[in-house]
C-alpha positions, 0 to 999 in steps of 0.5 A: 097773608103773612100769618103763616110765615109769622107762625113758622118764625115763632115755631123756629124760635121756640125750637131754637130756644128748646135746643139751647135749653137742652144744651144748657141741661146737658152741660150741667149734667157734665156732658162735654162740650165736644159732644154737645156742640156738634150734636146741636149744630148738626141738628140745626143744620139738618132740620133747618135745611130740611124745613127750608126744602119742605117750604120751597122745594121749587127753589132747591135742587134736592140731590145737591141739597141732600147730598150736602146734608148727608156729607155733613151728617157723616162728618159729625159721626166721624167727629164723634167717633174720633172723640170717643177713641181719643177719650178711650186712649186718654183713659188707657194711658192714665190707667197705665200710669197709675198701674206703674205708680207714676202720674200726677201727684199732690200732697195730701193735707196730712203730708202724704202723697196721693196719686191722681188719675 
């Protein structure tokens, strides 16, 4: 009688493990944590909530549940857009400083000065 629940628990653990493995691979590929963590968190919330609703729809109020999921997804999309805009602003500011000959510098091994991006 409890075997379907055990199977679902095992499947949930496999999905969580796969998500953590994907996050580790993304970090090793130099994807910023500011991008990886919100994506992983949103996938966990959206998939977990949807799965719980599918398993026991009589215990949930669908309009409230899915309105909350939609709000969560909108928040993640806006957060990603803000991160992208910030990265562009930082890159543009750094390019302007380099064009003006300013910006951080360091001494090279031969005694010269190198301007860093």
